[in-house]
NUVO-731068 format. One record per atom (N, C-alpha, C): x, y, z; atom name. Coordinates in steps of 0.001 Angstrom, whole numbers, plus 500000, padded with zeros to 6 digits. Layout:
<recs>
REC      c1      c2      c3  atome
REC       X       Y       Z     CA
...
</recs>
This chain:
<recs>
REC      c1      c2      c3  atome
REC  781401  454242  592809      N
REC  780841  455539  592203     CA
REC  780084  455249  590814      C
REC  780802  454508  590066      N
REC  780250  454120  588810     CA
REC  779036  453097  589370      C
REC  779362  452225  590312      N
REC  778064  451205  590470     CA
REC  776909  451781  591061      C
REC  777138  453073  592121      N
REC  775813  453817  592286     CA
REC  775279  454447  591315      C
REC  775964  454914  590284      N
REC  775312  455484  589124     CA
REC  774207  454679  588164      C
REC  775081  453411  588235      N
REC  774427  452309  587354     CA
REC  773250  451861  588239      C
REC  773205  451446  589325      N
REC  772147  451354  590150     CA
REC  771108  452302  589901      C
REC  771528  453638  590275      N
REC  770452  454659  590111     CA
REC  769747  454651  588731      C
REC  770278  454516  587761      N
REC  769944  454738  586194     CA
REC  768862  453296  585946      C
REC  769427  452249  586533      N
REC  768598  450969  586527     CA
REC  767097  451026  587525      C
REC  767329  451487  588388      N
REC  765929  452035  589044     CA
REC  765086  452862  588451      C
REC  765709  453915  587922      N
REC  764875  454789  587343     CA
REC  764047  454119  585995      C
REC  764967  453255  585234      N
REC  764432  452724  584158     CA
REC  763237  451748  584523      C
REC  763582  450980  585635      N
REC  762382  450054  586135     CA
REC  761050  450977  586450      C
REC  761297  451873  587129      N
REC  760149  452901  587665     CA
REC  759488  453363  586287      C
REC  760275  453868  585276      N
REC  759551  454281  584049     CA
REC  758901  453197  583418      C
REC  759288  451854  583260      N
REC  758747  450929  582777     CA
REC  757434  450505  583325      C
REC  757435  450572  584663      N
REC  756338  450170  585555     CA
REC  755129  451178  585252      C
REC  755901  452476  585433      N
REC  754863  453345  585071     CA
REC  753922  453323  583732      C
REC  754809  453151  582729      N
REC  754162  452873  581197     CA
REC  753145  451834  581332      C
REC  753615  450737  582081      N
REC  752863  449540  581885     CA
REC  751490  449769  582605      C
REC  751635  450521  583968      N
REC  750384  450891  584557     CA
REC  749517  451717  583688      C
REC  749908  452804  583104      N
REC  749216  453473  582036     CA
REC  748657  452952  581032      C
REC  749377  452194  580420      N
REC  748952  451291  579366     CA
REC  747710  450364  579674      C
REC  747798  449650  580886      N
REC  746794  448863  581323     CA
REC  745414  449778  581700      C
REC  745810  450907  582334      N
REC  744477  451626  582619     CA
REC  743848  451955  581410      C
REC  744518  452356  580144      N
REC  743887  452614  579112     CA
REC  742937  451488  578616      C
REC  743886  450167  578517      N
REC  743289  449184  577977     CA
REC  742000  448678  578955      C
REC  742018  448907  580055      N
REC  741023  448615  580991     CA
REC  739785  449499  580807      C
REC  739861  450818  580529      N
REC  738926  451761  580270     CA
REC  738249  451592  579056      C
REC  738610  451156  577895      N
REC  738211  451007  576658     CA
REC  736976  450313  576601      C
REC  736767  449236  577395      N
REC  735349  448370  577203     CA
REC  734705  448987  578094      C
REC  734840  449797  579085      N
REC  734013  450509  579772     CA
REC  733009  451545  579098      C
REC  733872  452338  578301      N
REC  733495  453335  577435     CA
REC  732261  452855  576435      C
REC  732878  451583  575820      N
REC  732046  450760  574812     CA
REC  730742  450369  575300      C
REC  730937  449974  576542      N
REC  729560  449502  577144     CA
REC  728480  450479  577362      C
REC  729214  451597  577937      N
REC  728368  452820  578251     CA
REC  727485  453294  577017      C
REC  728299  453340  576053      N
REC  727803  453702  574746     CA
REC  726768  452816  574221      C
REC  727093  451312  574197      N
REC  726178  450544  573718     CA
REC  724768  450278  574634      C
REC  724997  450673  576089      N
REC  723807  450712  576800     CA
REC  723137  452177  576308      C
REC  723841  453209  576231      N
REC  722905  454542  575801     CA
REC  721943  454188  574597      C
REC  722875  453661  573344      N
REC  722031  453330  572241     CA
REC  720875  452605  572550      C
REC  721188  451196  573631      N
REC  720162  450565  573673     CA
REC  719095  450962  574440      C
REC  718975  451910  575282      N
REC  718088  452715  575993     CA
REC  717226  453508  574937      C
REC  718357  454314  574241      N
REC  717374  454974  573039     CA
REC  716472  454261  572282      C
REC  716909  453158  571738      N
REC  716041  452154  570718     CA
REC  715075  451629  571663      C
REC  715249  451363  572914      N
REC  714045  450621  573566     CA
REC  713125  451687  573757      C
REC  713487  453106  574127      N
REC  712345  454115  574306     CA
REC  711592  454463  572884      C
REC  712194  454298  571776      N
REC  711637  454594  570519     CA
REC  710979  453629  570054      C
REC  711158  452394  570317      N
REC  710544  451065  569849     CA
REC  709201  450752  570435      C
REC  708506  450061  569688      N
REC  707108  449866  570407     CA
REC  707187  448404  570934      C
REC  708322  447629  570767      N
REC  708334  446360  571440     CA
REC  708638  446661  572844      C
REC  707743  445547  573594      N
REC  707958  445703  575261     CA
REC  708754  444886  575694      C
REC  709764  445389  576546      N
REC  710975  444888  577254     CA
REC  710603  443473  577934      C
REC  711343  442580  578167      N
REC  711197  441309  578849     CA
REC  711779  441334  580355      C
REC  711197  440985  581213      N
REC  711550  441081  582855     CA
REC  712602  440087  582824      C
REC  713783  440213  583632      N
REC  714741  439254  583914     CA
REC  714556  438402  584734      C
REC  713651  438472  585798      N
REC  713076  437519  586675     CA
REC  712035  436350  586279      C
REC  710957  436864  585448      N
REC  709963  436293  585063     CA
REC  709716  435735  583418      C
REC  710229  436544  582823      N
REC  710300  436207  581470     CA
REC  709201  436714  580742      C
REC  708261  437367  581611      N
REC  706836  437698  580966     CA
REC  707094  439089  580458      C
REC  706156  439476  579480      N
REC  706389  440919  578782     CA
REC  706002  441887  579972      C
REC  706500  442921  579970      N
REC  706429  444071  580799     CA
REC  705479  444928  580413      C
REC  704129  445434  580873      N
REC  703270  446247  580396     CA
REC  703724  447765  580241      C
REC  703741  448323  579186      N
REC  704220  449670  579252     CA
REC  702834  450693  579378      C
REC  703008  451678  580221      N
REC  701547  452585  580378     CA
REC  701809  453683  579410      C
REC  703010  454008  578901      N
REC  703214  455377  578060     CA
REC  702653  454907  576613      C
REC  701489  455517  576429      N
REC  701254  455005  574885     CA
REC  701025  456577  574231      C
REC  701347  457595  574789      N
REC  700816  458621  574260     CA
REC  701731  458939  572706      C
REC  702867  458327  572723      N
REC  703584  458418  571391     CA
REC  703060  457431  570447      C
REC  702170  456614  570555      N
REC  701483  455807  569467     CA
REC  700537  456363  568725      C
REC  700451  456624  567613      N
REC  699361  456906  566681     CA
REC  698522  455929  566280      C
REC  697173  455961  566582      N
REC  696352  455143  566097     CA
REC  696030  454716  564818      C
REC  695796  453766  564389      N
REC  695641  453347  562831     CA
REC  694358  454128  562315      C
REC  694317  454577  561054      N
REC  693151  455248  560287     CA
REC  691926  454300  560592      C
REC  691862  453364  560633      N
REC  690763  452278  560335     CA
REC  690150  452473  561707      C
REC  690542  453009  562938      N
REC  689701  452948  564080     CA
REC  688519  454145  564065      C
REC  688858  454966  562997      N
REC  688076  456255  562973     CA
REC  686949  455992  561919      C
REC  687084  454795  561305      N
REC  686027  454606  560132     CA
REC  684763  454523  560782      C
REC  684446  453997  562041      N
REC  683197  453794  562578     CA
REC  682422  454914  562905      C
REC  683299  456023  563117      N
REC  682251  457459  563212     CA
REC  682117  457918  562150      C
REC  682442  457391  560802      N
REC  681905  458105  559553     CA
REC  680742  457372  559206      C
REC  679950  457690  558218      N
REC  678887  457219  557771     CA
REC  679197  456458  556541      C
REC  678683  455218  556469      N
REC  678931  454471  555361     CA
REC  678421  455107  553889      C
REC  679293  454830  553058      N
REC  678962  455386  551539     CA
REC  678011  454406  551102      C
REC  676951  454773  550614      N
REC  675699  453851  549877     CA
REC  675427  454569  548789      C
REC  675016  453639  547682      N
REC  674616  454051  546484     CA
REC  673297  454344  546359      C
REC  672612  455317  546048      N
REC  671225  455738  545876     CA
REC  670525  455216  545184      C
REC  669398  454630  545261      N
REC  668605  453762  544035     CA
REC  668350  454816  542893      C
REC  668313  454011  541737      N
REC  667954  454883  540815     CA
REC  666354  454848  540533      C
REC  665945  456327  540337      N
REC  664491  456663  540286     CA
REC  664243  457003  538960      C
REC  663152  456266  538441      N
REC  662775  456436  537044     CA
REC  661785  457910  537031      C
REC  662181  458884  536582      N
REC  661687  460272  536402     CA
REC  660654  460253  535111      C
REC  660684  459310  534593      N
REC  659899  459477  533086     CA
REC  658474  459467  533395      C
REC  657735  460453  532716      N
REC  656453  460627  533174     CA
REC  655458  459919  532124      C
REC  654583  458994  532797      N
REC  653695  458068  531803     CA
REC  652846  458820  531281      C
REC  652488  458880  530001      N
REC  651418  459563  529278     CA
REC  650067  459335  529647      C
REC  649177  460049  529816      N
REC  647782  459991  530265     CA
REC  647200  459068  529305      C
REC  646132  458434  529774      N
REC  645011  457486  528714     CA
REC  644376  458491  527745      C
REC  644136  457846  526710      N
REC  643119  458658  525726     CA
REC  641832  458000  525629      C
REC  640965  458837  525397      N
REC  639342  458602  525490     CA
REC  639100  457773  524165      C
REC  638651  456541  524617      N
REC  638071  455664  523526     CA
REC  636375  455651  523662      C
REC  635948  455298  522557      N
REC  634417  455052  522302     CA
REC  634051  453695  521604      C
REC  633130  452915  522380      N
REC  632783  451467  521991     CA
REC  631301  451373  522015      C
REC  630837  450687  520976      N
REC  629138  450668  521130     CA
REC  628687  449169  520407      C
REC  627764  448795  521094      N
REC  627139  447461  520739     CA
REC  625777  447860  520855      C
REC  624790  446767  520199      N
REC  623421  447234  520301     CA
REC  622830  447177  521585      C
REC  623526  447049  522621      N
REC  622925  447223  523942     CA
REC  623542  448078  524816      C
REC  624785  448256  524439      N
REC  625892  449044  525403     CA
REC  626641  450050  524720      C
REC  626574  451244  525027      N
REC  627455  452404  524571     CA
REC  628548  452519  525616      C
REC  629731  452720  525451      N
REC  630883  452959  526322     CA
REC  631885  453920  525900      C
REC  632238  455001  526729      N
REC  633099  456081  526619     CA
REC  633914  456245  527532      C
REC  635263  455884  527646      N
REC  636242  456300  528798     CA
REC  637723  456266  528587      C
REC  638299  456858  529370      N
REC  639679  456562  529401     CA
REC  640310  455816  530533      C
REC  641068  454906  530381      N
REC  641327  453914  531626     CA
REC  642810  453747  531631      C
REC  643432  453646  533062      N
REC  644939  453480  533255     CA
REC  644828  452304  534261      C
REC  645781  451381  534025      N
REC  646050  450425  535162     CA
REC  647315  450693  535729      C
REC  647100  450452  537125      N
REC  648253  450523  538207     CA
REC  648526  449228  538700      C
REC  649629  448389  538674      N
REC  649358  447084  538915     CA
REC  651366  446657  539524      C
REC  651119  445576  539969      N
REC  652556  444944  540472     CA
REC  652764  443556  539526      C
REC  654020  443440  539014      N
REC  654352  442166  538334     CA
REC  655784  441843  538726      C
REC  656206  440470  538436      N
REC  657374  440039  538889     CA
REC  658255  440345  537654      C
REC  659495  440946  537926      N
REC  660612  441146  537072     CA
REC  661480  440054  536829      C
REC  662337  440076  536153      N
REC  663488  438916  535794     CA
REC  664207  438536  537039      C
REC  664675  439677  537735      N
REC  665409  439294  538828     CA
REC  664833  438633  540137      C
REC  663552  438643  540110      N
REC  662963  438131  541112     CA
REC  662077  439027  541992      C
REC  662296  440458  541747      N
REC  661880  441400  542646     CA
REC  660556  441539  541746      C
REC  659438  442242  542616      N
REC  658371  442855  542042     CA
REC  658401  444448  541734      C
REC  657997  444589  540560      N
REC  658027  446098  539932     CA
REC  656608  446698  539974      C
REC  656416  447864  540207      N
REC  655197  448420  539870     CA
REC  655145  449340  538548      C
REC  654151  449104  537621      N
REC  653998  449706  536480     CA
REC  652545  450267  536134      C
REC  652443  451194  535245      N
REC  651425  451541  534650     CA
REC  651150  451192  533328      C
REC  649961  450864  532799      N
REC  649320  450598  531634     CA
REC  648034  451290  531165      C
REC  648161  451955  529718      N
REC  646897  452456  529433     CA
REC  646163  451437  528504      C
REC  644737  451410  528860      N
REC  643812  450716  527980     CA
REC  643880  451397  526669      C
REC  644230  450833  525595      N
REC  644100  451238  524146     CA
REC  642894  451807  523917      C
REC  642845  452918  523234      N
REC  641423  453383  522778     CA
REC  641138  453066  521420      C
REC  641941  452400  520754      N
REC  641691  451483  519711     CA
REC  641307  450079  519740      C
REC  640980  449739  521055      N
REC  640602  448284  521233     CA
REC  639274  448006  520412      C
REC  639166  446784  520249      N
REC  637874  446551  519409     CA
REC  637097  445653  520331      C
REC  635848  445599  519846      N
REC  634764  444889  520604     CA
REC  634880  443481  520103      C
REC  635114  442516  520911      N
REC  635238  441052  520871     CA
REC  633751  440397  520606      C
REC  633191  440732  521795      N
REC  631752  440103  522165     CA
REC  630945  441039  523141      C
REC  629618  440875  523176      N
REC  628837  441549  524061     CA
REC  627473  440555  524378      C
REC  626742  440747  525384      N
REC  625600  440279  525681     CA
REC  624420  441072  525942      C
REC  623517  440962  524911      N
REC  622677  441824  524953     CA
REC  621135  441203  525169      C
REC  620933  439862  525092      N
REC  619654  439062  525264     CA
REC  619030  439211  526674      C
REC  620067  439135  527567      N
REC  619635  439198  529022     CA
REC  619079  440748  529296      C
REC  618051  440780  530132      N
REC  617554  441990  530645     CA
REC  617783  442080  532223      C
REC  618677  441379  532805      N
REC  619321  441483  534147     CA
REC  620746  441554  534057      C
REC  621617  440922  533213      N
REC  623122  441154  533122     CA
REC  623511  441177  531796      C
REC  624164  442077  531630      N
REC  624896  442379  529946     CA
REC  626295  442943  530288      C
REC  627213  442485  529137      N
REC  628539  442868  529298     CA
REC  628856  443098  528084      C
REC  630100  443914  528055      N
REC  630832  444290  526817     CA
REC  632409  443655  526654      C
REC  633037  443220  525924      N
REC  634312  442533  525893     CA
REC  634969  443259  524917      C
REC  636058  443776  525359      N
REC  636980  444532  524593     CA
REC  638398  443851  524483      C
REC  639146  443709  523157      N
REC  640448  443183  523115     CA
REC  641451  443840  522214      C
REC  642752  443612  522447      N
REC  643834  444318  521823     CA
REC  645229  443535  521910      C
REC  645873  443779  521188      N
REC  647370  443054  521179     CA
REC  647259  442342  520092      C
REC  648559  441551  519883      N
REC  648985  440683  518720     CA
REC  648002  439434  518941      C
REC  647884  438725  517480      N
REC  647117  437668  517516     CA
REC  647299  436380  518498      C
REC  648725  436197  518683      N
REC  649142  435260  519824     CA
REC  649025  435259  520858      C
REC  648650  436516  521322      N
REC  648503  436978  523001     CA
REC  647667  438131  523238      C
REC  646410  437888  522920      N
REC  645355  438559  523005     CA
REC  645164  439356  524519      C
REC  645039  440418  524638      N
REC  644495  441081  526071     CA
REC  643302  441564  526049      C
REC  642740  441714  527125      N
REC  641178  442091  527045     CA
REC  640784  442815  528408      C
REC  639590  443500  528211      N
REC  638893  444110  529414     CA
REC  637443  443535  529312      C
REC  636756  443141  530429      N
REC  635233  442602  530443     CA
REC  634607  443611  531316      C
REC  633444  444075  531021      N
REC  632580  444749  531960     CA
REC  631498  444426  531937      C
REC  630858  444070  533257      N
REC  629640  443423  533379     CA
REC  628506  444697  533925      C
REC  627356  444787  533611      N
REC  626373  445618  534330     CA
REC  625171  445023  534570      C
REC  624513  445040  535664      N
REC  623187  444480  536054     CA
REC  622139  445783  536349      C
REC  620953  445220  535855      N
REC  619980  445814  536298     CA
REC  618848  445262  537343      C
REC  618511  446250  538008      N
REC  617414  445629  539243     CA
REC  616657  446963  539715      C
REC  615363  446800  539991      N
REC  614500  447729  540253     CA
REC  614844  449208  539596      C
REC  614671  448975  538136      N
REC  614749  450054  537363     CA
REC  616069  450893  537412      C
REC  617214  450306  538091      N
REC  618388  450855  537941     CA
REC  619427  449967  537527      C
REC  620352  450814  536737      N
REC  621660  450058  536296     CA
REC  622936  450269  536873      C
REC  623657  449282  537278      N
REC  624886  449567  538045     CA
REC  626076  448807  537612      C
REC  627329  449195  537500      N
REC  628647  448151  537260     CA
REC  628591  447086  538064      C
REC  628667  445781  537713      N
REC  628938  444893  538670     CA
REC  630311  444277  538723      C
REC  631066  444268  537653      N
REC  632514  443990  537701     CA
REC  633309  444304  536631      C
REC  634697  444395  536661      N
REC  635479  444535  535763     CA
REC  636533  443310  535763      C
REC  636748  442751  534677      N
REC  638030  441668  534520     CA
REC  638866  442009  533361      C
REC  640046  441785  533809      N
REC  641093  442311  532807     CA
REC  642330  441293  532684      C
REC  642682  440845  531485      N
REC  643675  439836  531203     CA
REC  644557  440254  530509      C
REC  645876  440262  531021      N
REC  646933  441070  530575     CA
REC  648002  440394  530515      C
REC  648515  440164  529087      N
REC  649903  439411  528840     CA
REC  651111  440707  528870      C
REC  652070  440066  529655      N
REC  653300  441258  529917     CA
REC  654285  440866  528631      C
REC  653749  441664  527775      N
REC  654713  441624  526207     CA
REC  655974  442239  526593      C
REC  656983  441712  525736      N
REC  658459  442352  525864     CA
REC  658698  443703  525673      C
REC  657656  444162  524480      N
REC  657847  445700  524110     CA
REC  657205  446483  525138      C
REC  656283  445985  525830      N
REC  655569  446896  526905     CA
REC  656479  446648  528197      C
REC  656856  445663  528647      N
REC  657422  445323  529886     CA
REC  658703  444479  529603      C
REC  660036  445225  529210      N
REC  661057  444530  528828     CA
REC  661664  443851  530029      C
REC  661331  444214  531225      N
REC  662127  443639  532337     CA
REC  661384  442689  533274      C
REC  660155  442490  532400      N
REC  659184  441223  533154     CA
REC  659592  440003  532933      C
REC  659180  439098  533695      N
REC  659728  437635  533789     CA
REC  659060  437257  532482      C
REC  659370  436171  531784      N
REC  658834  435616  530477     CA
REC  657843  434994  530646      C
REC  656690  434950  529706      N
REC  655622  434053  529612     CA
REC  654624  434484  530901      C
REC  654505  435804  531354      N
REC  653969  436053  532388     CA
REC  652659  436844  532201      C
REC  651561  436441  532518      N
REC  650234  437166  532722     CA
REC  649581  437459  533652      C
REC  648987  438670  534010      N
REC  648258  439136  535151     CA
REC  646800  439231  534863      C
REC  646390  438751  536114      N
REC  644823  438868  535992     CA
REC  644227  439918  537210      C
REC  643483  441006  536473      N
REC  642881  442020  537610     CA
REC  641739  441947  537540      C
REC  640758  441849  538888      N
REC  639649  441704  538969     CA
REC  638956  442875  539855      C
REC  638118  443600  539560      N
REC  637509  444657  540430     CA
REC  635766  444048  540704      C
REC  635556  443905  541873      N
REC  634056  443649  542325     CA
REC  633497  444966  542654      C
REC  632369  445370  541770      N
REC  631798  446540  542181     CA
REC  631127  446946  543194      C
REC  631047  448131  543673      N
REC  630688  448473  545142     CA
REC  629670  449470  544750      C
REC  628999  449391  543716      N
REC  627676  450371  543031     CA
REC  628194  451391  542174      C
REC  629480  451402  541680      N
REC  629928  452351  540617     CA
REC  629073  452450  539314      C
REC  628826  453400  538945      N
REC  628202  453785  537400     CA
REC  626843  453717  537619      C
REC  626194  453908  538846      N
REC  624935  453836  539105     CA
REC  624109  454878  538685      C
REC  622746  454471  537709      N
REC  622070  455416  537046     CA
REC  620729  454847  536930      C
REC  619651  455836  536885      N
REC  618434  455191  536627     CA
REC  618398  454873  534970      C
REC  617272  453936  535101      N
REC  616985  453146  533757     CA
REC  616739  454264  532489      C
REC  617080  453861  531379      N
REC  616821  454758  530286     CA
REC  617619  456365  530393      C
REC  618546  456095  531171      N
REC  619667  457263  531448     CA
REC  620831  456660  531175      C
REC  621948  457550  530784      N
REC  623516  457098  530685     CA
REC  624121  457923  531914      C
REC  625078  457041  532376      N
REC  625971  457475  533543     CA
REC  626996  458396  532802      C
REC  627341  459673  533526      N
REC  628426  460338  533167     CA
REC  629236  461197  534222      C
REC  630730  461057  534077      N
REC  631304  461459  535256     CA
REC  632726  461590  534372      C
REC  633272  463156  534664      N
REC  634573  463557  533997     CA
REC  635680  463317  534954      C
REC  635585  463567  536038      N
REC  636729  463321  537005     CA
REC  637082  461876  536918      C
REC  638368  461820  537661      N
REC  639137  460395  537713     CA
REC  638528  459557  538817      C
REC  637947  458241  538457      N
REC  637669  457431  539531     CA
REC  638647  456229  539777      C
REC  638874  455771  540997      N
REC  639792  454831  541109     CA
REC  639431  453649  541859      C
REC  639650  452517  540914      N
REC  638741  451166  541602     CA
REC  639684  450308  541966      C
REC  639627  449650  543158      N
REC  640679  448583  543359     CA
REC  640549  447161  542556      C
REC  641592  446568  542524      N
REC  641839  445446  541747     CA
REC  642470  444333  542595      C
REC  642031  442977  542567      N
REC  642285  441914  543127     CA
REC  642690  440743  542325      C
REC  643043  439684  542517      N
REC  643460  438513  541612     CA
REC  642113  437722  541284      C
REC  641170  437687  542420      N
REC  639933  436961  542072     CA
REC  638908  437777  542553      C
REC  637579  437314  542537      N
REC  636382  438090  543037     CA
REC  636551  437965  544606      C
REC  636881  437054  545282      N
REC  636623  436813  546871     CA
REC  638071  437290  547391      C
REC  639003  437535  546606      N
REC  640477  438033  547159     CA
REC  640225  439528  547984      C
REC  641106  439480  548896      N
REC  641146  440635  549648     CA
REC  642345  441527  549635      C
REC  643464  440917  548982      N
REC  644712  441456  548918     CA
REC  644823  442281  547567      C
REC  644953  443557  547595      N
REC  645218  444480  546552     CA
REC  646398  444216  545562      C
REC  646166  444134  544500      N
REC  647338  444008  543813     CA
REC  647448  445167  542527      C
REC  646444  446055  542679      N
REC  646472  447199  541635     CA
REC  645316  447674  541811      C
REC  644970  448846  540906      N
REC  643852  449501  540632     CA
REC  643666  450130  539217      C
REC  642320  450461  538842      N
REC  642298  451151  537570     CA
REC  641514  452321  537874      C
REC  642218  453548  537055      N
REC  641654  454666  537124     CA
REC  640805  454991  535717      C
REC  639693  455389  535878      N
REC  638680  455756  534781     CA
REC  638482  457232  534929      C
REC  638238  457868  533748      N
REC  638069  459278  533654     CA
REC  637187  459766  532274      C
REC  636560  460600  532365      N
REC  635913  461010  531017     CA
REC  634687  459801  530614      C
REC  634119  459308  531615      N
REC  633198  458149  531671     CA
REC  631855  458607  531037      C
REC  631285  457738  530179      N
REC  629762  458039  529926     CA
REC  629562  456695  529446      C
REC  628407  455940  529981      N
REC  628241  454616  529651     CA
REC  626712  454320  529806      C
REC  626161  453637  529023      N
REC  624627  453150  528982     CA
REC  624583  451806  528503      C
REC  624118  451143  529531      N
REC  623657  449571  529388     CA
REC  621810  449556  529162      C
REC  621645  448322  528634      N
REC  620389  448297  528588     CA
REC  619520  449073  527535      C
REC  620420  449573  526558      N
REC  620048  450569  525551     CA
REC  618798  449735  524744      C
REC  617902  450684  524130      N
REC  617025  450031  523090     CA
REC  617749  449719  521655      C
REC  617398  448818  520977      N
REC  618252  448321  519801     CA
REC  618271  449712  518713      C
REC  617056  450313  518697      N
REC  617075  451252  517785     CA
REC  617745  452707  518190      C
REC  618075  452565  519273      N
REC  618813  453721  519828     CA
REC  619788  454659  519220      C
REC  620257  455718  519176      N
REC  621474  456442  518683     CA
REC  621879  457417  519633      C
REC  623152  457201  519709      N
REC  623782  458017  520883     CA
REC  623297  457683  522125      C
REC  623930  458436  523349      N
REC  623544  458511  524682     CA
REC  622177  458996  525150      C
REC  621484  458337  526222      N
REC  620426  459164  526469     CA
REC  620766  460151  527341      C
REC  619685  460890  527887      N
REC  620152  462017  529055     CA
REC  620872  461466  530055      C
REC  621871  462373  530094      N
REC  623093  461816  531279     CA
REC  622708  462212  532499      C
REC  623102  461326  533290      N
REC  622839  461345  535109     CA
REC  624530  461489  535494      C
REC  624772  462928  536071      N
REC  625986  463103  536076     CA
REC  626562  462400  537590      C
REC  627632  462270  537779      N
REC  628179  461537  539158     CA
REC  628223  462336  540010      C
REC  628215  463829  539859      N
REC  628381  464592  541013     CA
REC  627012  465488  541143      C
REC  625961  464917  540639      N
REC  624691  465775  540525     CA
REC  624011  465084  541980      C
REC  622984  466147  542389      N
REC  622602  465636  543677     CA
REC  621351  464454  543649      C
REC  621554  463531  544569      N
REC  620756  462506  544534     CA
REC  619491  462596  545409      C
REC  618978  463838  545318      N
REC  617669  464013  546237     CA
REC  616325  463526  545268      C
REC  615661  462810  545755      N
REC  614429  462352  545027     CA
REC  613439  463546  544693      C
REC  612788  463210  543333      N
REC  611990  464251  542768     CA
REC  610652  464209  543346      C
REC  610338  463099  544522      N
REC  608970  463147  544872     CA
REC  608967  464282  545878      C
REC  609867  464672  546519      N
REC  609757  466002  547570     CA
REC  609222  467014  546940      C
REC  610176  467621  545851      N
REC  609651  468837  545212     CA
REC  608112  468640  544823      C
REC  607926  467671  544079      N
REC  606507  467429  543391     CA
REC  605550  467319  544708      C
REC  605765  466858  545968      N
REC  604698  467017  546883     CA
REC  604500  468265  547557      C
REC  605623  469056  547483      N
REC  605572  470513  548077     CA
REC  604794  471262  547094      C
REC  605239  471000  545751      N
REC  604252  471790  544759     CA
REC  602850  471671  544989      C
REC  602566  470406  544928      N
REC  600982  469890  544897     CA
REC  600355  470745  546271      C
REC  601059  470660  547231      N
REC  600669  471212  548640     CA
REC  600314  472697  548389      C
REC  601225  473463  547889      N
REC  601132  474900  547520     CA
REC  600151  475044  546664      C
REC  599854  474253  545569      N
REC  598808  474815  544703     CA
REC  597361  474385  545400      C
REC  597276  473139  546088      N
REC  595969  473190  546930     CA
REC  595753  474221  548072      C
REC  596734  475012  548434      N
REC  596649  476139  549440     CA
REC  596114  477028  548721      C
REC  596941  477457  547579      N
REC  596411  478738  546790     CA
REC  594802  478725  546492      C
REC  594515  477270  545948      N
REC  593031  476914  545604     CA
REC  592028  477283  546544      C
REC  592427  476764  547948      N
REC  591395  476832  549078     CA
REC  591333  478405  549290      C
REC  592366  478910  549212      N
REC  592544  480486  549450     CA
REC  591668  481061  548327      C
REC  591919  480868  547270      N
REC  591032  481345  546116     CA
REC  589534  481331  546195      C
REC  589148  480066  546631      N
REC  587813  479607  546602     CA
REC  587268  480344  547882      C
REC  587890  480407  549128      N
REC  587352  481090  550374     CA
REC  587053  482722  549876      C
REC  588065  483227  549166      N
REC  587852  484562  548722     CA
REC  586729  484818  548111      C
REC  586431  483814  547004      N
REC  585199  484145  546259     CA
REC  584009  483726  546970      C
REC  584052  483205  547908      N
REC  583077  482716  548608     CA
REC  582504  483870  549632      C
REC  583362  484334  550259      N
REC  583431  485593  551138     CA
REC  583041  486779  550157      C
REC  583247  487098  549068      N
REC  583198  488258  548144     CA
REC  581469  488030  547812      C
REC  581234  486747  547287      N
REC  579814  486408  547045     CA
REC  578795  486960  548021      C
REC  579231  486505  549234      N
REC  578199  486824  550463     CA
REC  578115  488078  550770      C
REC  579230  489008  550532      N
REC  579290  490404  550708     CA
REC  578417  491051  549819      C
REC  578325  490590  548451      N
REC  577839  491278  547529     CA
REC  576162  490953  547820      C
REC  575945  489775  547887      N
REC  574632  489738  548065     CA
REC  573834  490325  549462      C
REC  574682  490517  550445      N
REC  574138  491413  551344     CA
REC  573798  492855  551212      C
REC  574814  493354  550019      N
REC  574739  494648  549779     CA
REC  573365  494727  548981      C
REC  573184  494040  548277      N
REC  571626  493890  547452     CA
REC  570555  494025  548270      C
REC  570562  493205  549438      N
REC  569373  493016  550509     CA
REC  569317  494482  551256      C
REC  570436  495101  551438      N
REC  570177  496515  552209     CA
REC  569594  497653  551564      C
REC  569305  497531  550224      N
REC  568456  498509  549728     CA
REC  566910  498283  550107      C
</recs>
């Protein structure tokens, strides 16, 4: 009896031990599975949020991901659609003063005008700059040619003694008509007048006349409006490098030595019609009137003489 009870207790104890071992083994085996599932889930989440492309287990080459909607493009990609920022050039709005009228007189040429130069010169940086310059109204007469009866000139100078600047104007006379033949200007670019100009730079400007200042002999040329004349580097050059603008001009060349003041003015805007036509018309009308008057007197005399004979 006691042996049966002992066998029964031993069997129950063995069964309990086996059951506890099975439960413990089941828990021990299930723990890695849970951890691996969590690790796999975290890896999947990391892979879905990362921009790194996974690698194929068969080829080892990167797999192309088609889903790019979650990637924000860099800001630099939109820079091409925006207009580039540029610095606007500085524009000099300084108003250059108009030239003053000057008067110069020699024994054969009398000149009055206001003149302004517009020309291009080389700056210190190597670029070319456009500038204005007024012929001073206090320039002095350096020389003149009055002996010739076909070509005369007047030479005006100004500036410091070390670098004189000048303008030379030639006049020709032909067929009782005086005309400007050329203008020559020698200009030294002084630092006080042209601070940005390249050092030791001089500019030569020449205008070959095309019949300007044309006037009959013993008359002065007069023109108030602005006249612009092209300037080149030499007489034969065709490339323009500037121009000279003159206004309030009155000039007379080939004057008499004892003359004072300007002669009768020939205005630049006056009519160029010759005086021969109106003189011819006037003579024709006078002759017609004279013929009509003589015819009338002859007819009246005849009628009067017939009246006397009727008595």
